[in-house]
Phi, psi and omega in degrees: 000144180269119180279122181284138179275138176280170177299322178295320177295319180294316179298318178298319180295323179291314177299314179297316175300319181294317181293316179295320177295321175296317180297321179300314179299318178301319184282324187276323191295325177303316177293325177293323179298315179297323178296311182294319181298330183286342176260014181240167173272143178300328180297318179289328176296319181293330181281342185284183184264010179097346180246125180245124174252333181219156180298136177257121186059066186311133176200149177251013182302328181295325177293318182300315181292324181298317181284356171286341180277115184295340179288341179296311183294314180297321179298316178301314179300314179294322180294319178299318179298314180296319180296306187293307178295317182298319183292317179301312177298317182300313186290322180294307185291322176295323179295318178299313181296317179294325179295314176301313182290337181270351177286155179266154179059038177273132184292131182060029183296313183294312179301322178294320179294324180292320179296321181293321180292325177302328179295345177285338186247341182229147174215171183280345182106175185283323185289315174297327177296317180293319179294327180293316179291318177304310186291340176278357177081019185266356183295141182064029175231145179293344177286347177290341177264000181243310185297310184293343181242035182295330180229132168260124183304314182300315178292325176297318184292322179294317182293321180300316182295319179299314181295324180296333181280352177285131184302140180289343179294332179291318178299319182294322179295322179295317176302318181298319180282003178091005182280144178264196186290320183291320175300317182296318184287305191277335182250350179242300185292309183295321174294336178274356184240037183300318183299311180297313180302319179295316181294311180296321176298321179294318177303311180294321181298315180296317180299314177294319181298320184270353183292133176219341187290313181297324177296320178293325183283320189254336186266125179259327183275120184291341178288351178258002184291137174284172186294327181290330177284327172298316176299321178296320176303319183284317185281315187264319183269352177056040181266093179238034183295323185288337182268331188258007185294328182260016184245139179295158180302314186291320179292319176306321181295322182278330182265336186312309184293326184286332177300322179299318180296318181299317181295321181298313180297317180302320185274352185259318186306313185303316180287336176289325180298334185288329185301310184305328188282340183253002188299314182297326175285325186295316182295329177278321187273340183290340182261013179301130178081356182281330179235126179269117182256000000 
């Protein structure tokens, strides 16, 4: 039977749709503005009314100037290294930790879990963290951006819940066939947890891609800077010398601001491209542990 909607239900749907549409526009328009402004001249943006729907005086000069900065390419290379190696390290160590915490009859399992959860709320602070990384010999190394953040407690808990939902009968069957813990984890549990791995991997990848503070803290050599630290130099410190050396003073004034928009788009698009490929896993894995079946 088709249920007829009352006037109140229709009014609610209309208001709800309007509010969600307004919220969507509020969230999307800033990124859209940056995209459109990056293909416009700064002079035309100044002459506008503050709202851009289409590129004004279309040009790609800002992108040409952005890629004149050799640090952009180096930054991308460093960031890709941190993301790829970092996510692999994150997933392996988080998987091992989650497997241990999800097993039954593990000695001191609950006290260890409590200690791990405490790290979500308390830390030693920035100075002890800096000296710990320095004493490990990781200062001025890209591994300083990977090793200290190898496990995120929240992601560990999500993966633990996912592993706990796998029937214990499967583990018993593996033991009967002579399989050990590594066989159980890498050949049974991980293949059955692809959705969770995709979600956790995406969380870690976005975290590594957007990270800049640890790089600013530990990296001294500019050739090792990730793209987000280069972006910070351009946006906050207004360091665009490498891009403006061949541009006249007046032209630099008009193009300089749009170069910032172009760099933002260049540093944002790659991680956005990843989402569609993980969407089918994300919708399945994001609700892990939300409903107890």
